[in-house]
FIKOLZA-1660 file (N, C-alpha, C; in steps of 0.1 Angstrom, whole numbers, plus 5000, padded with zeros to 4 digits):
% residues 138
   i   px   py   pz ch aa at
   1 6723 0746 6333  A  M  N
   1 6725 0747 6343  A  M CA
   1 6729 0767 6345  A  M  C
   2 6730 0769 6354  A  E  N
   2 6734 0782 6361  A  E CA
   2 6749 0784 6361  A  E  C
   3 6756 0792 6351  A  R  N
   3 6770 0795 6352  A  R CA
   3 6773 0802 6365  A  R  C
   4 6778 0795 6373  A  T  N
   4 6785 0802 6385  A  T CA
   4 6793 0792 6393  A  T  C
   5 6804 0795 6402  A  L  N
   5 6810 0786 6410  A  L CA
   5 6802 0775 6418  A  L  C
   6 6805 0765 6420  A  K  N
   6 6799 0751 6426  A  K CA
   6 6808 0745 6436  A  K  C
   7 6804 0742 6445  A  V  N
   7 6812 0735 6456  A  V CA
   7 6804 0720 6454  A  V  C
   8 6815 0708 6453  A  V  N
   8 6806 0696 6448  A  V CA
   8 6811 0687 6461  A  V  C
   9 6805 0686 6472  A  P  N
   9 6805 0674 6484  A  P CA
   9 6811 0658 6473  A  P  C
  10 6818 0655 6480  A  T  N
  10 6823 0641 6471  A  T CA
  10 6812 0633 6474  A  T  C
  11 6806 0627 6460  A  G  N
  11 6795 0620 6457  A  G CA
  11 6796 0608 6464  A  G  C
  12 6785 0601 6456  A  G  N
  12 6782 0585 6462  A  G CA
  12 6795 0579 6453  A  G  C
  13 6796 0563 6461  A  R  N
  13 6805 0556 6454  A  R CA
  13 6802 0554 6442  A  R  C
  14 6806 0546 6432  A  T  N
  14 6800 0539 6421  A  T CA
  14 6814 0531 6416  A  T  C
  15 6810 0521 6409  A  T  N
  15 6818 0514 6402  A  T CA
  15 6818 0518 6388  A  T  C
  16 6832 0519 6382  A  S  N
  16 6833 0523 6367  A  S CA
  16 6834 0511 6362  A  S  C
  17 6831 0515 6345  A  R  N
  17 6831 0505 6336  A  R CA
  17 6843 0497 6338  A  R  C
  18 6854 0502 6341  A  Q  N
  18 6867 0497 6343  A  Q CA
  18 6870 0487 6357  A  Q  C
  19 6859 0488 6363  A  G  N
  19 6858 0479 6377  A  G CA
  19 6865 0485 6385  A  G  C
  20 6867 0497 6389  A  L  N
  20 6870 0505 6400  A  L CA
  20 6860 0511 6405  A  L  C
  21 6866 0514 6421  A  E  N
  21 6857 0522 6431  A  E CA
  21 6857 0537 6425  A  E  C
  22 6849 0545 6423  A  Q  N
  22 6853 0560 6424  A  Q CA
  22 6843 0568 6430  A  Q  C
  23 6844 0580 6435  A  F  N
  23 6832 0589 6442  A  F CA
  23 6836 0601 6432  A  F  C
  24 6819 0604 6428  A  E  N
  24 6816 0612 6419  A  E CA
  24 6823 0627 6423  A  E  C
  25 6824 0636 6411  A  G  N
  25 6830 0651 6419  A  G CA
  25 6824 0658 6408  A  G  C
  26 6833 0661 6399  A  V  N
  26 6827 0673 6391  A  V CA
  26 6827 0665 6376  A  V  C
  27 6817 0669 6372  A  S  N
  27 6812 0663 6359  A  S CA
  27 6799 0669 6349  A  S  C
  28 6796 0669 6337  A  A  N
  28 6787 0672 6330  A  A CA
  28 6773 0667 6338  A  A  C
  29 6771 0658 6346  A  Q  N
  29 6760 0655 6355  A  Q CA
  29 6759 0660 6366  A  Q  C
  30 6768 0664 6374  A  S  N
  30 6769 0671 6387  A  S CA
  30 6770 0684 6388  A  S  C
  31 6776 0692 6377  A  V  N
  31 6780 0705 6378  A  V CA
  31 6776 0712 6361  A  V  C
  32 6773 0703 6355  A  G  N
  32 6769 0709 6341  A  G CA
  32 6787 0713 6332  A  G  C
  33 6796 0707 6337  A  A  N
  33 6809 0707 6331  A  A CA
  33 6808 0704 6319  A  A  C
  34 6811 0711 6306  A  T  N
  34 6813 0710 6293  A  T CA
  34 6827 0706 6287  A  T  C
  35 6836 0704 6296  A  G  N
  35 6852 0700 6286  A  G CA
  35 6861 0692 6302  A  G  C
  36 6856 0689 6313  A  L  N
  36 6862 0680 6320  A  L CA
  36 6854 0676 6331  A  L  C
  37 6859 0667 6335  A  C  N
  37 6851 0659 6348  A  C CA
  37 6865 0657 6357  A  C  C
  38 6859 0652 6369  A  A  N
  38 6871 0651 6382  A  A CA
  38 6866 0643 6393  A  A  C
  39 6872 0629 6396  A  H  N
  39 6866 0625 6405  A  H CA
  39 6878 0616 6413  A  H  C
  40 6876 0614 6426  A  L  N
  40 6884 0604 6435  A  L CA
  40 6883 0590 6429  A  L  C
  41 6895 0583 6430  A  L  N
  41 6896 0571 6425  A  L CA
  41 6901 0557 6440  A  L  C
  42 6894 0550 6439  A  E  N
  42 6903 0542 6450  A  E CA
  42 6906 0530 6445  A  E  C
  43 6916 0522 6445  A  I  N
  43 6922 0508 6440  A  I CA
  43 6925 0500 6454  A  I  C
  44 6914 0491 6459  A  P  N
  44 6919 0482 6472  A  P CA
  44 6932 0473 6467  A  P  C
  45 6942 0470 6480  A  P  N
  45 6949 0462 6479  A  P CA
  45 6945 0452 6470  A  P  C
  46 6957 0447 6459  A  G  N
  46 6958 0437 6450  A  G CA
  46 6948 0437 6439  A  G  C
  47 6942 0450 6438  A  A  N
  47 6933 0446 6430  A  A CA
  47 6936 0454 6416  A  A  C
  48 6929 0457 6404  A  R  N
  48 6936 0464 6393  A  R CA
  48 6924 0465 6383  A  R  C
  49 6924 0474 6372  A  A  N
  49 6913 0480 6368  A  A CA
  49 6909 0469 6350  A  A  C
  50 6898 0471 6347  A  K  N
  50 6898 0463 6334  A  K CA
  50 6908 0467 6322  A  K  C
  51 6916 0464 6315  A  A  N
  51 6919 0468 6303  A  A CA
  51 6910 0480 6294  A  A  C
  52 6918 0492 6292  A  H  N
  52 6906 0498 6286  A  H CA
  52 6913 0514 6280  A  H  C
  53 6908 0521 6273  A  R  N
  53 6912 0534 6268  A  R CA
  53 6904 0544 6270  A  R  C
  54 6908 0556 6268  A  H  N
  54 6897 0565 6268  A  H CA
  54 6900 0572 6252  A  H  C
  55 6889 0569 6245  A  A  N
  55 6891 0574 6229  A  A CA
  55 6887 0590 6230  A  A  C
  56 6898 0599 6224  A  G  N
  56 6895 0609 6223  A  G CA
  56 6899 0622 6234  A  G  C
  57 6903 0614 6248  A  H  N
  57 6904 0624 6258  A  H CA
  57 6913 0620 6267  A  H  C
  58 6921 0630 6269  A  E  N
  58 6931 0631 6280  A  E CA
  58 6931 0626 6295  A  E  C
  59 6936 0625 6299  A  T  N
  59 6937 0620 6317  A  T CA
  59 6949 0624 6323  A  T  C
  60 6946 0630 6335  A  A  N
  60 6955 0637 6345  A  A CA
  60 6950 0631 6357  A  A  C
  61 6962 0624 6364  A  I  N
  61 6961 0618 6376  A  I CA
  61 6969 0624 6389  A  I  C
  62 6968 0623 6399  A  Y  N
  62 6973 0630 6409  A  Y CA
  62 6973 0618 6419  A  Y  C
  63 6983 0608 6423  A  V  N
  63 6987 0600 6433  A  V CA
  63 6986 0606 6447  A  V  C
  64 6971 0603 6455  A  I  N
  64 6974 0609 6470  A  I CA
  64 6981 0600 6478  A  I  C
  65 6979 0589 6476  A  E  N
  65 6981 0578 6484  A  E CA
  65 6983 0561 6479  A  E  C
  66 6991 0555 6485  A  G  N
  66 6997 0543 6477  A  G CA
  66 7006 0545 6464  A  G  C
  67 7009 0534 6459  A  E  N
  67 7017 0529 6448  A  E CA
  67 7010 0522 6440  A  E  C
  68 7006 0528 6427  A  T  N
  68 7000 0522 6413  A  T CA
  68 7010 0517 6404  A  T  C
  69 7011 0503 6402  A  E  N
  69 7016 0503 6386  A  E CA
  69 7010 0505 6376  A  E  C
  70 7015 0505 6362  A  V  N
  70 7003 0509 6351  A  V CA
  70 7009 0502 6342  A  V  C
  71 7002 0493 6335  A  W  N
  71 7008 0491 6321  A  W CA
  71 7000 0495 6313  A  W  C
  72 7007 0499 6301  A  F  N
  72 7005 0509 6292  A  F CA
  72 7009 0505 6276  A  F  C
  73 7001 0511 6268  A  G  N
  73 7009 0507 6251  A  G CA
  73 6997 0499 6244  A  G  C
  74 6997 0495 6232  A  E  N
  74 6990 0488 6223  A  E CA
  74 6990 0473 6232  A  E  C
  75 7000 0468 6234  A  D  N
  75 7002 0452 6239  A  D CA
  75 7000 0458 6254  A  D  C
  76 6999 0464 6260  A  L  N
  76 7000 0468 6276  A  L CA
  76 7015 0460 6278  A  L  C
  77 7025 0461 6269  A  T  N
  77 7042 0458 6275  A  T CA
  77 7048 0471 6283  A  T  C
  78 7046 0480 6281  A  S  N
  78 7051 0495 6288  A  S CA
  78 7047 0493 6299  A  S  C
  79 7055 0497 6309  A  H  N
  79 7055 0497 6323  A  H CA
  79 7061 0513 6328  A  H  C
  80 7050 0515 6341  A  A  N
  80 7055 0528 6351  A  A CA
  80 7048 0526 6365  A  A  C
  81 7054 0531 6374  A  V  N
  81 7051 0532 6386  A  V CA
  81 7047 0543 6391  A  V  C
  82 7039 0549 6395  A  A  N
  82 7033 0561 6405  A  A CA
  82 7029 0560 6417  A  A  C
  83 7039 0566 6424  A  V  N
  83 7035 0569 6440  A  V CA
  83 7030 0582 6446  A  V  C
  84 7027 0578 6458  A  A  N
  84 7021 0590 6465  A  A CA
  84 7029 0607 6458  A  A  C
  85 7018 0616 6455  A  G  N
  85 7029 0627 6450  A  G CA
  85 7033 0628 6439  A  G  C
  86 7029 0617 6428  A  D  N
  86 7031 0618 6412  A  D CA
  86 7021 0623 6407  A  D  C
  87 7022 0630 6395  A  F  N
  87 7013 0634 6388  A  F CA
  87 7013 0622 6372  A  F  C
  88 7003 0617 6369  A  V  N
  88 7001 0606 6356  A  V CA
  88 6995 0613 6344  A  V  C
  89 7001 0615 6334  A  Y  N
  89 6993 0620 6323  A  Y CA
  89 6990 0607 6314  A  Y  C
  90 6977 0604 6305  A  I  N
  90 6976 0596 6297  A  I CA
  90 6974 0601 6285  A  I  C
  91 6979 0600 6272  A  P  N
  91 6974 0605 6260  A  P CA
  91 6960 0598 6258  A  P  C
  92 6952 0604 6246  A  P  N
  92 6938 0602 6244  A  P CA
  92 6942 0585 6237  A  P  C
  93 6934 0578 6236  A  G  N
  93 6936 0569 6231  A  G CA
  93 6945 0554 6235  A  G  C
  94 6953 0558 6245  A  V  N
  94 6964 0549 6250  A  V CA
  94 6960 0536 6259  A  V  C
  95 6956 0525 6257  A  P  N
  95 6956 0514 6262  A  P CA
  95 6965 0513 6276  A  P  C
  96 6958 0513 6288  A  H  N
  96 6962 0510 6302  A  H CA
  96 6955 0503 6309  A  H  C
  97 6958 0497 6322  A  V  N
  97 6956 0493 6332  A  V CA
  97 6965 0494 6345  A  V  C
  98 6960 0502 6354  A  P  N
  98 6962 0506 6370  A  P CA
  98 6961 0493 6378  A  P  C
  99 6971 0492 6384  A  V  N
  99 6971 0477 6390  A  V CA
  99 6978 0481 6406  A  V  C
 100 6970 0477 6414  A  N  N
 100 6976 0482 6431  A  N CA
 100 6984 0467 6436  A  N  C
 101 6996 0466 6436  A  T  N
 101 7000 0451 6438  A  T CA
 101 7004 0452 6454  A  T  C
 102 7002 0464 6459  A  S  N
 102 7003 0461 6474  A  S CA
 102 6993 0451 6481  A  S  C
 103 6995 0442 6494  A  A  N
 103 6990 0432 6498  A  A CA
 103 6982 0440 6509  A  A  C
 104 6985 0453 6514  A  D  N
 104 6976 0456 6524  A  D CA
 104 6975 0473 6523  A  D  C
 105 6979 0479 6515  A  R  N
 105 6977 0495 6514  A  R CA
 105 6968 0499 6501  A  R  C
 106 6960 0507 6505  A  W  N
 106 6950 0513 6491  A  W CA
 106 6957 0521 6482  A  W  C
 107 6955 0524 6474  A  A  N
 107 6960 0535 6461  A  A CA
 107 6948 0542 6463  A  A  C
 108 6950 0555 6462  A  R  N
 108 6939 0565 6460  A  R CA
 108 6944 0581 6449  A  R  C
 109 6935 0581 6444  A  A  N
 109 6941 0595 6433  A  A CA
 109 6927 0601 6428  A  A  C
 110 6932 0616 6424  A  V  N
 110 6923 0624 6420  A  V CA
 110 6925 0622 6406  A  V  C
 111 6914 0619 6396  A  V  N
 111 6913 0615 6380  A  V CA
 111 6907 0629 6375  A  V  C
 112 6912 0635 6367  A  A  N
 112 6905 0645 6359  A  A CA
 112 6907 0640 6343  A  A  C
 113 6899 0644 6333  A  R  N
 113 6897 0637 6318  A  R CA
 113 6888 0650 6313  A  R  C
 114 6894 0647 6299  A  T  N
 114 6884 0660 6291  A  T CA
 114 6871 0656 6286  A  T  C
 115 6867 0646 6293  A  D  N
 115 6851 0638 6292  A  D CA
 115 6843 0642 6300  A  D  C
 116 6839 0654 6299  A  P  N
 116 6826 0658 6308  A  P CA
 116 6816 0645 6315  A  P  C
 117 6814 0636 6307  A  N  N
 117 6804 0624 6310  A  N CA
 117 6813 0615 6315  A  N  C
 118 6826 0615 6320  A  E  N
 118 6834 0606 6323  A  E CA
 118 6834 0591 6316  A  E  C
 119 6825 0586 6316  A  Q  N
 119 6822 0572 6309  A  Q CA
 119 6823 0567 6300  A  Q  C
 120 6820 0581 6291  A  E  N
 120 6812 0581 6279  A  E CA
 120 6823 0574 6270  A  E  C
 121 6835 0578 6271  A  S  N
 121 6847 0576 6261  A  S CA
 121 6854 0567 6265  A  S  C
 122 6851 0556 6273  A  V  N
 122 6858 0546 6280  A  V CA
 122 6855 0534 6270  A  V  C
 123 6863 0529 6267  A  E  N
 123 6863 0516 6257  A  E CA
 123 6870 0505 6260  A  E  C
 124 6864 0496 6268  A  L  N
 124 6869 0484 6275  A  L CA
 124 6877 0471 6261  A  L  C
 125 6891 0468 6268  A  L  N
 125 6897 0459 6258  A  L CA
 125 6899 0447 6265  A  L  C
 126 6886 0441 6265  A  P  N
 126 6888 0426 6269  A  P CA
 126 6899 0415 6265  A  P  C
 127 6903 0416 6257  A  H  N
 127 6912 0406 6248  A  H CA
 127 6924 0411 6251  A  H  C
 128 6927 0419 6260  A  L  N
 128 6940 0422 6268  A  L CA
 128 6942 0421 6285  A  L  C
 129 6931 0417 6290  A  D  N
 129 6926 0415 6302  A  D CA
 129 6937 0401 6308  A  D  C
 130 6938 0391 6301  A  D  N
 130 6942 0379 6306  A  D CA
 130 6957 0378 6301  A  D  C
 131 6964 0390 6299  A  L  N
 131 6978 0384 6296  A  L CA
 131 6986 0382 6309  A  L  C
 132 6994 0374 6306  A  P  N
 132 7002 0370 6320  A  P CA
 132 7007 0378 6329  A  P  C
 133 7012 0388 6327  A  H  N
 133 7015 0402 6339  A  H CA
 133 7009 0407 6342  A  H  C
 134 6995 0406 6338  A  L  N
 134 6983 0410 6344  A  L CA
 134 6979 0402 6354  A  L  C
 135 6978 0390 6354  A  T  N
 135 6971 0380 6360  A  T CA
 135 6980 0369 6369  A  T  C
 136 6991 0375 6370  A  G  N
 136 7003 0368 6381  A  G CA
 136 7010 0358 6370  A  G  C
 137 7007 0357 6361  A  G  N
 137 7016 0345 6352  A  G CA
 137 7028 0350 6349  A  G  C
 138 7035 0340 6343  A  S  N
 138 7048 0347 6337  A  S CA
 138 7048 0345 6324  A  S  C
% end
């Protein structure tokens, strides 16, 4: 691709491997990016991602709207809450699950990752998906 500035209209809605809706933005596929991707992510009320990690890639998130709980760590026992206006940093390889616990508010965020192909570094961790604190159990 030609090396020049590009304006990228928010792309089509897709479903990520993690099971969340996203709008494509900057990536290797859309602009020929070689070191990053950025897209808009939406989490409906009561929804969450599948347990996953991004092998070898950092992630930076800016929460635009709503509140998201994030469970993280090898057994997803660590917990953080990010609200509109917060930045979130996820180091390479850290298992995590974002959860929108609101019954009526969407959570929206801009996500940037050092993987220009965005989904190639996603490793699903299905053995963590049924942990009681992620499924509403005790």
